[in-house]
C-alpha positions as CSV (number, residue, x, y, z in Angstrom):
1,M,47.0,-48.4,0.1
2,T,43.7,-50.1,-0.9
3,L,42.5,-50.1,2.6
4,V,43.0,-46.3,2.9
5,V,41.1,-45.7,-0.3
6,V,38.2,-48.0,0.8
7,T,38.1,-46.3,4.2
8,R,38.0,-42.8,2.7
9,L,35.3,-43.9,0.3
10,L,33.2,-45.3,3.1
11,L,33.6,-42.2,5.2
12,S,32.6,-40.0,2.3
13,F,29.5,-42.0,1.7
14,A,28.7,-41.9,5.4
15,A,29.1,-38.1,5.5
16,L,26.9,-37.8,2.4
17,A,24.2,-40.0,4.0
18,F,24.4,-38.0,7.2
19,A,24.0,-34.7,5.3
20,V,21.0,-36.0,3.3
21,C,19.3,-37.2,6.6
22,A,20.0,-33.9,8.3
23,F,18.6,-31.9,5.4
24,G,15.4,-34.0,5.4
25,A,15.0,-33.7,9.2
26,R,15.3,-29.9,9.0
27,G,12.4,-29.8,6.6
28,A,10.3,-31.8,8.9
29,A,11.2,-30.0,12.1
30,P,8.4,-27.8,13.4
31,L,10.8,-25.0,14.3
32,Y,11.1,-24.1,10.6
33,D,7.4,-24.1,9.9
34,P,5.7,-21.2,11.9
35,V,2.1,-22.3,11.1
36,F,2.8,-25.9,12.3
37,L,4.6,-24.6,15.4
38,N,1.7,-22.3,16.2
39,I,-0.9,-25.1,15.9
40,G,1.3,-27.5,17.8
41,I,1.7,-25.1,20.7
42,N,-2.0,-24.2,20.8
43,C,-2.9,-27.9,20.8
44,Q,-0.1,-29.0,23.2
45,W,1.0,-31.4,20.4
46,Q,-2.2,-33.5,20.6
47,P,-2.7,-35.1,17.1
48,R,-6.6,-34.8,17.1
49,C,-6.5,-31.1,18.0
50,E,-3.7,-30.4,15.4
51,R,-5.8,-32.1,12.7
52,Q,-8.9,-30.0,13.7
53,Q,-6.8,-26.8,13.6
54,R,-5.3,-27.6,10.2
55,D,-8.7,-28.6,8.7
56,A,-10.2,-25.4,10.1
57,M,-7.4,-23.3,8.6
58,R,-7.8,-24.9,5.2
59,D,-11.6,-24.4,5.3
60,A,-11.3,-20.8,6.3
61,A,-8.8,-20.1,3.5
62,K,-11.1,-21.7,1.0
63,F,-14.1,-19.7,2.3
64,I,-12.2,-16.4,2.2
65,A,-11.0,-17.2,-1.4
66,A,-14.6,-18.0,-2.5
67,R,-16.7,-15.4,-0.7
68,H,-14.3,-12.5,-0.3
69,P,-15.5,-11.2,3.1
70,S,-14.8,-7.6,4.1
71,L,-11.4,-6.7,5.6
72,P,-13.1,-5.4,8.8
73,A,-14.8,-8.8,9.2
74,I,-11.4,-10.6,8.8
75,H,-9.7,-8.3,11.3
76,Q,-12.5,-8.7,13.8
77,C,-12.3,-12.5,13.5
78,N,-8.5,-12.4,13.9
79,R,-8.9,-10.4,17.1
80,N,-11.6,-12.8,18.4
81,A,-9.6,-15.9,17.6
82,R,-6.4,-14.7,19.3
83,R,-4.9,-16.8,22.1
84,G,-2.0,-14.5,22.7
85,P,0.1,-12.0,20.8
86,S,1.1,-14.4,18.0
87,R,-1.2,-17.4,18.4
88,V,-4.5,-18.0,16.5
89,D,-7.2,-20.5,17.2
90,W,-8.1,-21.5,13.6
91,V,-11.4,-23.3,14.7
92,G,-12.6,-20.1,16.3
93,F,-11.5,-18.0,13.2
94,N,-13.3,-20.4,10.9
95,R,-16.5,-20.2,12.8
96,C,-16.3,-16.4,13.1
97,I,-15.6,-15.8,9.5
98,R,-18.6,-17.9,8.5
99,N,-21.0,-16.0,10.9
100,K,-23.7,-14.4,8.8
101,H,-24.5,-11.7,11.5
102,L,-20.9,-10.6,11.9
103,G,-20.9,-7.2,10.0
104,Q,-24.6,-6.4,10.4
105,A,-24.3,-4.5,13.8
106,A,-21.9,-2.0,12.3
107,R,-24.1,-1.4,9.2
108,L,-27.2,-0.7,11.4
109,R,-25.6,2.2,13.2
C-alpha cells in the first residue's frame, strides 16, 4: 500500500513539474509574441539583427512619445518601412520618423 501512495505522489509531482515547464515555455515561444515573431522572420533569426530591430523599435517609440509627429508622417513611415503585408523594418521606420524633411514637401504645395 505504501508503494502505491509513493508512486502516485511522485507521478503527481512529475505532472506538476511538467505543467509548470510547459507554461513557462509557452511564454517564451515566439509564436505567442507577434512583435518578436515579426522581428525574427525579418532578421532570419540572426541575434545581431534582432537586437538592432528591437533597439530601433524602442527608440522610435520613445521619439514618437516625446515629439508627437503628425499622423500622416507616421503613416508614410509605416508605408516606407514595409517589407510585406504584415512585416515592418523597424530600423527603416526609426530613420524615417526622425527625418526633418519628411513633411515639408506636402506643406510647400
